[in-house]
Residue, then its C-alpha position, 0 to 999 in steps of 0.5 A: m511551466r509557468l507558475r508567476g502569475d497564474p493563480t491556479a498554478l500558483w495555489l496548486g503548488a501550495c496544495i501540493a507543498v502541505l500535502g508533502l508535509p505529512l508525507v514527509i513526516f512519515g518518512v521521517v519517523g520511518w527513518f527509526s524503524r528496525y527489524a521486527s518480528d517476520d524480518y528476523c525471519t527472512a534476514g536470517i533464513v537469508l543470511e543462514r543459506g544464501l539468496v537461492g537457498a532462502q527460497q527453497f527454504w519457503y516455497t517448501t514450508w512455509s509460502g508460495r510469495f516468490a515475488f516478496f520472498g526474493l526481494v525481501s532476501a534481497i534487500e536482507l543481504f545488505g543489511d538491516w539499515t534497509t528498514r530506515v529507507v523503506p518507508a520514504i522508498a514507499l512514498l515517494g514511489s507510490v506518489a511517483v507511480l500513481a502521478w504518472a499514471l494519472v497524467p494519460l487522464t489529466s492532459r485535456w486540462r490545466h496544469p495536468t503534471l502538477v494535478s496529476v502529483a496533488l491528486a496522488q499525493v491525496v490518495v497517498f495521504g488519505m491511504f497512510a493517515s487512514v490506516p489502521n495501523l500504520g506501523q504494519s503497513l508503512y515501517w514494518e518493512t515486511g509488512v510495506l514490501t507485502y501490500a504496498l509495492p503490489i499496489a504500485l506495479l498495478v497501477a503502473f498497470a493502470g498507467w500504462l494501460a491509460r496510455v494505450l487507450v487515451c494517448g494510442v501507444r502501441v501494442t507491441p509483442v514485447g508489450l504483451a510479454g512485458a505486461a504478463v512478467l510484470m502482473c506475474i511478479a506483482g501477483g508473487f507478493s501475497e495472496t491477498n493481493l492476487a486475488v485482487q488484481a486478478a478481480a480488476l484485471g477481469l473487471t477491466l478486460v470486461g470492459v475493454i472488449a465493450t469498448g472495441r479496444r482490441d489493442a488494450g483488449a490484448l494488452v488486459a489479457a496478458a497482465l491476466i494471464g502473468t497474474l493466472m500464473a502467480g496464482v498458480i507459482l502460489a498455489v501448488a507451493p509445499g509450504n502452504a499445507e505446511r503454513v495451514t497446519r502448523s498455524e492451526y488455521p482452518g485453510a481454503q474449504v469449499g463449506n466457509i465460502l458462504l460465511a467467508a463471503r458474508a463477513s467480507m460484505s459486513l467488513l466493507g461497510l465497517f470499513v466505509r463508516r470508519f472512514e467517514g466517521e474516525f477519520r472524518p477531516v482526513f476522509v473530507a480531505t480526500g473528497l474536497l481537495p479533488f473537487a476543488l481541484a476540478l473546480a479550477v481546472s476542467p475544461k469546460a468544453c463538453p455540453l452540461r448534458n453529456q458531462l451529467l451523463r458520463a458523470a453518472v456512469a463514471s460514478v457508478v463504475v468507481v462505487v462498483g468496482a471499488g467496493a468488488l476491489v474491497w470486497t475481494s481484498l477481504f475475502p482470503s483472510y477469512w476463507v483462509l485464515g478464518f479471522d478478521p484480516p489483520a491490520r496490514i492486508e486492510m491497507v489494500a482495502q483502504f487504498f480501493i476505498v481512498s482512490a474512491v471517495a477521492a474519485l468522486g469529489f473529482i468527478a463531481g467537481r467536474v460537473v458544478a465546474a461545467s453547471i456554473h459560470f462564474k469568473h472568480l471559480p477558482l478563487v472559489a477552488g482555492v478558498l475550498a482548497l485552503t480549508a481540506l489542508l487543515s487536515p494534511l496540516s493537522v496529521a503532520f503536527v501529530q505525526a511529528r510528535q510521534v518522531s522523539d518516541a521513534q528515535q528512541y525505540a531506535a536508540m534501545w534497538d540499537q542498543d539492543d542490538q549491539t549487546l547481542r553482536q557482541a554475545r555472538q562474537a564472545g561465542s555464547s552458548d547459552a541464552v542472551a537476555v537483553p532489556a525489553l523494549p516496548q511494544w511497537w505497534g502492538w508487537d514485542w521485540v523478543g519474548p521473555r521465555t525463548d521460545d516465545f516468537p520471534n526470539a527463535c527468528v531473532a537469535r537464527y539473526y545474530g546466529l545465538a543459541a536462545v534470546r530472550s528479554v529481561p524487564v527493563s527493571a532487572s537491566t542495565r539499560 
């Protein structure tokens, strides 16, 4: 790939560099992540019962999320240092998988690899720059594994399907089995992602059948079968009933379906308005950057009339499809929990909203590129891109200011961690008091009473009888 002497390739490279800056800062802040809340519960159980015993415990007493508990337990066997690298891996992996999935769609344009990477960065940046709670969505090991990872697996399948539809990749029996296994695993991370996955595959199957592509239809059908298998495994878990009873959730009652459906629709509209209102610079960048990319690299072989028709159809598919998936991501929380989805769950909805805005921006750019014959169009695209890049630069600057706070929190956490480990080595049989930490993205690390959550999980993890916090002024911090 030649960059020298090609202005379009050069500014594509500049876009990738600038878009990567806030993602790098996110990763730096994530380096100072530490165990919090449920992390202690899963880590304590796997240390106490082993990898297999932990799966039995969670499946029978709490939830059927077999893929999540299997992965998080395996990771936590390596120690608490994994929290430092998981955010960076999630960011890098999300960009890589999304770019890989986009390559078949950009293969006929100029600089397809650069365009795919830039578009992937736009979506990942837009999602994490506008989530309601960045800590619970990216920096919290439990949150990012539960909700971000299955999104990446679904995107990976979408890339596989794109290669079948666009590149003519053959679908083999082994491939069908692999699709079923992949989507079964992806569906085993959370009920929210399972519902979204089933809806996405169901809509895709209808669309593929309409095109007459039997090979692609078989691949999607296999993936849907794997998703249904995951649903069965989750649904029959004995721990579900105990979790609902212990947490006093209303449960999945038929009488609440209509109410949950209405609440999900209302929240869908609120999310779209929030993205446009509260995160306007990010919203503009998410749409304007793909628009500029399309101006610069779209082929002009297709007649304008055909381009307009394709753009109209694609826009309807994007809006309706994204709206349906966002609604689906919100419905399980209202139906089962009976209240607004927790902030970390809202990341799933935000992914589809951001993706839709980026897709609509790119579609609009293709239409304009086909409508205007202007030799300096790449220059115009470059100016628009540079304007839009002010948003990721601003986000990077704001996030960079969080590094010192994150570093300070990590240092205090490490000090308390050492105190608790020393108490275990000393054979303490009383409740161990540790200096309280500042709230971490809305959560207390350890509460002042031994029966506060997650004190019991923290005590189990360190092998202590009980743990509680004391104000910093009354401690030796």
